N, C-alpha and C positions, 0 to 999 in steps of 0.2 A: 188771629194773632200769629206773627212769625215766631220761630223758635228763638231767635235772638233779635231784640230791638234796641237800637242805640238812638237816643234822641237828644239833640242839642248838647253834645258832649264838649265841655271845655276843660282843658288840662293846662296847668301852669307849672313851671319849674322856677322857683323864686318869684321874681316879678315879671317873667316872660311868659306870655301865653303861647303854648305849643300847639294845642288843638283848639279850633275856634268854631264851635257849633257843629261838630261832626254828627251825621246821621247815617245809620246803616240798618238794614234788616236782612236776616238770613233765614230761609225756610229749611226744613229737614230735607236732606239730599241735594241741596242747592249749593253751588259754588259762586261766591261773590269775589271778584278780583279787585284788588286795590293797587293802583298804579300811579306813578309820579316820580319826580326827580328826588335825588337824595336830599334829606333834610325837610321834606314836605310834611312829615307827620305819620307816615305809613306804619313804621315799626312802633311808634309811640302809641298808636291806636291799639295795636296788638297787646302791648304791655299794660295799657289801661284796662283792656277787657280781661286780662289775666290777674289784675290786682297786683302787678309787679312794677309799678312806677319807680323810677330811680329816686335816690335820696333827694328830698326837697320837692318832689313831684306830688301834685294833688289834683283831684277833680274838684273844680270850682263851681261847675254847673252841669245840669243834664242828668240823664238816667241811662242805666244799662240793665235791661230786663232779659233774663235768660229763663226760658220755659216758665214764664209767669212770676219769676222771683227777681226782685230788685237787688242788683249786685253792687250798687253804688256805695253803700255804707257798711259793707261786711267788715268784721274784725279779722285780724290775721288768722285766728283760730278757725273762723268760719271759712276763710279762703282755703285753708289747708284741706278742708273736706270737699271743696269744689274743684280745685285744680286737679287735673288728671282724670277725675271722674265725670264731671259735667262739661268741662272745657279744658282743652289741652293745646300745647304749643310745640310746633316743630321749628326750631331756630335755624338761622342761616348756616352756621358752622357746626357740623356734627361733632367735630373733634373737641371743641370747647364746651359742647353741650353735655358730653359724657364725662363721668368721673374716671380719671386715668388710673385710679388705684383700685377700682372694682372691676370684676369680670362682667362682661356685657350681659350674661345670663342673669347674674344677681341684680343688675340694674333694672332689668325688665321684671324679674320676680318681685322686686320691691313694690311695684305698683299693685300686684295681686295681693300681697300681704297687707298693704296699707288700706286699699280701697275695697277689696273683696273678702278680707279676713281669712285667706287661705293659709295653710301651714307652709313651712319652708319647703317641704318636699313637693306639695301640690303646686306651689308657686313656681318652683323650678321646672316642673313638667309643663306648666302652662307657658313658661318663658321659651322653652324649646319649641313648643307648638307655634308660638308667635314668630319666632325666627324662621320656621319652616313656611309660615303663611306669607311672610314678606319676601321670601325668596333668597334668604341667606343660605349659601351652600353648606352642607354637612352641619346642620343646626346643633346636633349634640356636641360636636367638637367646637363649633363657633361659640357656643354659650360659655365655654371655659376660657375664651380669649379675652385679653385686655384690648381697649380701643386702639392702641397703637399697633396692634398686630393685625388690624383689618384695613382694607382699602377704604378710600373716601366713600365710594358707593355703598359698600357694606355698612359703614358707620351710619350713613344716612338712613339705611333700611332699619338699623337698630333703633335709631331715634324715632322713626315712624312706628316701629313695633311698640316702643314705650308709650307713645302718644295714643295709640289705638287700644292698648292693653285693657283699659277699663271701659272701653266702648263709650267715649265721650259724646255728648250731644253736638258739641261744636269743636272743630279743629281749626286752629290758626296756623297756617304754614307761612312762615316769614322767609322769603327767598330760599326755598328748600332745594333749589337746583343750581344756585349761583356758583358753587365751587366745583361743579361737575362738568365733564365734557358732554357734548351734544347727545351722544348715544345714551349715557347714563341719565341725562336729564329726561329723555323720553321714557326711560324705564321707570324712573321715580314718579313721574307724573301719571303714568299708566297705573302704577301700584296704588297711588293715592286715590285715583278714580275708582279702582276696583274695590278697595276697602270702604270707600265712601258709599258706593252703591250697595254693598253688602250690609253696612251698618246704618244706612240712611242718615249719615252724619252731615251736618251743615259745615261747609268749609269756607274760610276766609283766606284767600291766596294773595299774599303780598308779594309784589314783584315790580322791578323797574323794566322788565322785559315784556313789551306789549304782545310779542308773538306767543309767549307762554300763556298770558291771560286770554288771548284770542282762542287758543287751542283747547282750554279746559273750563273756562268760566261761563256761567249763565248770565250774570249781571256784572257790571263793572262800575267802580267808583274811581274817578280821576281826582287826585289830590293836588292842591297847589297852596303853598304858604299856610299849611295847617288847617285847611278846610276842603270839603268836597266841592269841586267846581262843576262837575258833570257826573250824572249817574243815569244808568239805564241798561237795557238789554245789550249784550256785547255786540251783536250784529248791527244794532242801531248806532251805538256810540262810536265804534271803531270804523264803520264804513261811511257814516254821515255825521261826523262830529259837529256839535253846535257851539261848543266853547272854543274860542281862538287858541287856548292852550292845548286842548286835545287835538285840534287841527294841526298845530305846530309839532306836537309829539309824533303824530302819524306821518307828517311830512319828513321828519328827521330819521325815520326808519330806512336803513339801507335797502336798495333794490338792485336787481340784476341790470347790468349795463349802465349803472350810474357812475359818472365820472367823479363827482364831488358830493360829499354829504351835505345835506341841508341842516343848518344849525338854527337854534332859537337865539335871536339877538339878546344881548344884555345878560344879566346875572339874576338868579333867584334872590328875592329880597331877604334881608335879615329879619327874623321873627321879632326881634326886639326893636326894630326900626322900620316897620311897615309903612309904605307910602299911603297917603290918604285915599279913600275910595277903593276901587278894585286893585288888588295887589298885583295883578298881571298887567295893568294898564301901561306902565312904563315900557314893557316889552311888546305890546300889542299893536299890530298894524291897523287894527280897526278902531282904535280908541277915538272917542268923541266926547262932547261935553258932559253927558250923564255919568261917565266913568269916574267922575270925582266923588260919586256916591257908591258905596259897595252894594252890589245887588245880591239878593237871595236866590235860591234855586227856583227856576221858573220852568213850567212845562213848555216843551218845544213841539214842532210839527212832526217829530218822529217818536213821540211818546216817552222820550228821555227827558231829563231835567238838566238845565244848565244855569249857572250863576253868571249871566251875562246880559247886559242891556241890549245886545245885538238881537236877542230872540224876543224882546218885548216890542210888539208892533206899535204900541202906543207911543214909543219913543222914536219911531222912524221919522226922519225928516221928509216931508212931502217932496216927491220928485227925485229922491236919491236912492241909490242902490246900497242896502245895508252891508254888502260885501266890500264896499269901497270906502267905508267911513274911515277917516284918518284925522 
């Protein structure tokens, strides 16, 4: 059994279904990348796994199993004992993640008092040690600072220190490098990898940047319109994509010597008004008659899985090339 297993997860906000049958599994020490366009359900998955769905949001079907425990129907009180200790979240913007009225050392120390039962003095010492561990300069002095007195890179290190303080089994990193320059991005990703290796933490890395996913993830799940449309080992999925959407994402990446960027035609569908059948079909150059029915994930010739009739050989029209279906 994996450390985290998510099966057939459906999440709705009001009458709109945001996640449609999401499945994920994460082993100890493994990084699973989640990639896709804005609005496809990446961050909503992270919030569902943290029990932090927005007002009106609810899980309507499926299970979330963490280390053998079903998390789907926990009460708010039970979640308070789980968040931070068993599963933690690093959010996209460190400035809004931190309390502007508290010193950063006290915010880290709070984790140790709540989840480890340490005294205030012990917790502050551990907080300074965590700042040192994540590479914040002059940790004793930095612990006394407020968030606005630190740089963006330092604030992100503080958020990571808070997330790792209680040694969680699973860490969800939601776009942890988006607001940082390229040099700081590399430093933060390296730090996450080092802490993960030390603690054997399972990591879900949410990003719209395929390059980031390719550099650190072991497995990758490609999202489209609230569901996983392709999943597998990074090297398989990103070098030999089997779903047309993954293929289009890879083609859209800028490359040296490229005069014009390749774009994906059309617009992502509205979740409250999805087209019948495959949600990507209106934008897909390979669409053909079976696309009027939505496919489930199917095994491909690369050991990955893709939700596309293009990989189902029983649907191939005799004498045609499946790469030329229109």
